[in-house]
N, C-alpha and C positions, 0 to 999 in steps of 0.2 A: 592678609591671609592668602597663602598660595593656592593655586587651582587644585592641587592634589592633597591639601592638608587633611581632608576627611579620610584619606586612605593611609595616612602616615603611620597609624598604629598597627597596620597589617591585619586588623581584625576582619573577619568575614563570617557570614552566615552559612556559606557553602562549604561543605566538606569535600564535594566532588562535583563541580558544576558541569563536567563533561557528561554526567548522568542525565542531564536535561537536553542534550543534543538529540535531535530527532532520529539520528542513525545509531544511537547507543542501544546495545543489546543487553538487557539485564540478565543476570544469572537466573533469576526467578521470574517466571511469567505466569502470574495467577490467571486461572480460568482458561488457559490454553494447553493444559496438560494432555487432554485427550487428542487434540490436533497434533501436538508434538509427537505423541506416541504413534499416531497414524503415519506421520512422515517418516519416523524412524523405522517403522515396519516396512515401508516401501524401499528403504535403503538396505535393510537387513540382509536380503539375499546376496548382495555384493560381498558381504563379509564371509558368506558361506561358499563363495566362488561361482555364484550364478548371477545373471543379469537381474537387476531390481525392477520394481514396478514404476510406472510413470504416473504422475499425479497432476491434475488440474486443480489448483488451489484458488478458490474464489470467494468473494465477499466484498462488502462495502469498504470504503477507505477508512483508515485509522482504527482498525479492529484487530491488529496484531498478526496479519498474514506474513509480512516480511520479517518481523522480529522473531516469530515462532520458527520460521524456516531457518533463519540465520542461527538461532540458538541450537537447533538440532545439528547443523553443520559444524558449528564450533565444538559442540559436545562430541562429535565424531572424531575430531582431532585429538580430544582428550581421552577417548575410550581406549581401554586396554585390549587392543585387537592386534592380530599378527598381519592382517591383510594390508596391502599397500593401496589405499584408496585416497584419491584426491577429490576435491570438490571445487566447482567453479560457480561464482555468483555474479550475474550480469544484470544491470538495469537496462532494459530495452528502450527506455527514453533516451539514454546516453548512447547506446550502441543499437541503432535502429535499422541496420541492414545486415544481410548475411556476411558481407565482407568485414564490417566492424565487429560483428559477433565472433567471427573466426579469428580475427586478429587479437581480440581481447582474450579469447580462450587460450590461444598460443602464449600470450604474455603471462597469463595466470599460471600456466603450466611450466613457466620458466624459460620459454623461448622468446627472446625479445627482438630477434633480427628479422622482422617481417617487412622491413622497408623494401620497396620494389618487388615484393612478392604478390602474386594474384591469389584469388580465393582457393582454387584447386591446389596450388602449391602450399598454402598455409594449412589446408585440410590434410594434405598428405603428411605434413610435419606433425600435426595433432595426432593422426593415426599412428605414426611411428612412436610418439611419446606414450600414447595410451596403451600400446601393445606391451609396454614394460610395467604396466600397473595391473592391479587386480580389479580395478573398476574406477569409474569416475561418476560423480554426482553433478549434474548440470542443473542449476537453478536460474530461471529467467524471470526476473521481477518486471511487473508492468509489461507483460508480453504483448498486450493489446496495442502497444505503441510501435511495434515493429512494422517496418514497411514491406518486408517480404519474409516468407517463412521457409525459404529454401534451406536455411541452416538446420532446421529440424530434420529434413530429409537426409541431409548429409551426415548428421550425427547418428541418426537411426541406422543408416547404411554402413557407415565407416567405423563406428565405435562398437566393439563387440559387447563389452559388459558395462552397463550404465544404468542410471536412474535419471529421468528427466522430470524436473519440477517446474511447472508453469504457473505463475502467480498473476492474478488479474482481478480487477473490480468490475469487469465487463462480463455479465452473466451469459451473454450470447457469444462470447469470443470462442472461436474454434469451429463454429458452424460452417464457415466458408473455407475451411482448410481443404487443400487438395486431398482427394480420396486416397492417394498413395501414402500421404502422411497420416491421415486418420487411421487407416488400417494397420499401419506399423506402430503408431503411437499408442492407440487404444488406452487412454489414460483413465484412471479412476478419478472421480470428482470428490474433492474434500471441501465441504462448505464451512466457512467461518461465520457463525451467527454474530449479530451485533451485540455489544455489551449492554447490560442494563445499568442502572444507576449504582446499585450495590457493587457490581463488578468493577465499574470505573473507580469507585471509592477505594477498593482494595488495590487496584493497579497503581493509582496515583500515590497511595500511601507507601507502597513499596518503593516507587520512584523517589518520593520525598526522603525516605530513609537513606537511599543511595546518595542523594544530592546535598542534603542539609545536615547540620549538626542537630543532635537530639534536643528537642524541646524549644526550637526557635520558631515554631509555627503555632499561632493561636488557632484553636479548632474552628472558630466561626469563620476565620479567613480561609482555612483549608476547605471547609464545607462549601463555601461560595464558589471556589474554583471547581470543585467536583460538580456542583450544580450546573455551571456553565458548560463544562465538558459533556455532561450527560444530555444537555439539550441538543448537542450536536451528535451524540453517540460516537464521539471521536476522541480517543485518548490524547492525540497530538495537541488538541486545543488545551487540554489540562496541563500538559507538559510545558507548553509555551507560556501559559499564564503562571505556572509555578515559578518559572525562571524570572519572568518579568516582575512579579510581586516581590520576589527575593531581592532583586536588584534595586527596586524602589525602596524597600525597607533599609537595605544596606547604605544606599546613597543618603538616606535621611538620618543615618547614624543610629538607627534603632537596633536593639539587640533581639527583637522579635518581629516576625512577619505578622502584622495585625490586619484586622478587617479593613481598615482604611487603605492599607497597601494593596490588598486584593482588589478592592473597589477601584483604586486608581489604575491598577494593571489592566482591568477590563476597560476602563475609560481610555487609557493610553493605547489600547489595541483597537481603537475606533476605526482605523482605516485598514485593519487586517482583513483580508478576504479569505474566508474559510474555504471558499471554492475558487477555482480559477478556470476561466473559459479556455485557457490554452490547452487543456486536456480533452477538448472536444474536437471531433472531426467536423468538416464543413457542413454536412447534412444535419448533424446534431445542433450546430450553432444556428442554422437556418430555422429548424423546428423550435428550438428554445426561444428564439426571438418571436415566433408566432404565438407561442404559449404565453409569453410575457405580455403581448398585446391583446391576447384573448383569453386571459385566465378565467377559469370557471366553465369553459365549454366542454362538451363531451368529446370523446375520441372521434366519433363520426363527424361532428360539426367542425372539429379542428382539421380533419382530413380534407373536407370540402374547401376550407380556407387555404390549406396547404396547396391543393391542386390549382386553385384560382391564382395563387401567388407564384405559380410556375413550378411547383414540385412535380417530380416525375417518377417517384417511387410508388410501389404498390402499397395497399392498405396494410399488408402483413409487415413489410419493411418499415413503414411509417410507425406502426405500433411497436415494433421492436426497438426503434430509436427512442420512443417515449419511455419504454421500460428501462432502457439504459440510462436515460436522463433521471428517471425516478430512483434507480439504484445509486446514482451519484449524488442524489439529494438536491438536484436543481429544480425538480418539480415533484408534485405529489399526485397520485392516481387513486381516486376514491370510487369504489364500485357502486353503481347505481342501477336501478331497474328502469330509469328513464331512457328515452331514445326509441326510435322506431324499430330497431332491430333487436329489441330485448335488452339484456344486460349490457351495460356499457360502463365507461369510467368518466368521472369528471376530472379534468386535468387542471391543476392549479399551479401557478408559478411560485416557486420558493425563492429562487434568486441565488446567483453565485457571488453576490456582493453583500449578502446579509452580514451585518456587523454584530459583534459579540454583545454590545450593550443594547441591541434591539430586543433582547429577551428580558 
């Protein structure tokens, strides 16, 4: 038997496997209709010839912030409007400096000849291109990963009609922005709440419809995938497991994705890290290590340990780092009345290497 004999028939369970890529943007985004309308409302003034609103879009990872924003921008292209409006979408993890952001904006606007140009020269070209448009929507995903925010000041000053969308899972991002940027930006905050189990079921059901032929999933297998995704409150976990289970079933020559395939997908994802320490700054990594070694301590007790270990931040900054770690689900913070200063929190380590089959 040849290595690829199993695939010789050309049969597949997947109608569109691309729908299970993490950057796929579904046409239908259940339970994010209100947020999409809010984003569209911020852009609406551009269509009427005015500058739009700026939004700070925030919430935990894996709850649809990026997908909802991209969906609105894609729909803007398809809308029957007369205005000449362009949109720019940039991931600040990849473009993490003002120069890289400026260069990427120019490229997305169709100007590719940025080699040997400096930032002011590129911005000048962007201003020239934008003057011929009725407006530009700038969306910056994972904006908390940017190393400097000068690009915001330049956009606010140089581009007349625009909407700026800033997407982050860091609830405290923006507090340290230069006052000149804050006063000009003045964003409205759009919160994305976490999905509950029923919502995750609906979302993954839609994604399953996009990706698989009808009737190939056993319901108990699908419900197990939903259960695992719900334990993380992260749709991306479910999407990864849907794809893995489908591939396992297909490799076994099965015409249906069964419970055993879903179970094996979870087992095979044993080394999958649902969190990665690479998205933490040095102070957060330092504090996370202290929490791991002292899980169950109160905020005050941990702060004393932090100072003795060489930490030099204030209690306020230390607490803010704890809150950011909790938002990213590395730790949990449980309010308690214990502690000599009244109400405090018990800090427990959750871990960024927790495995799917630990649940």
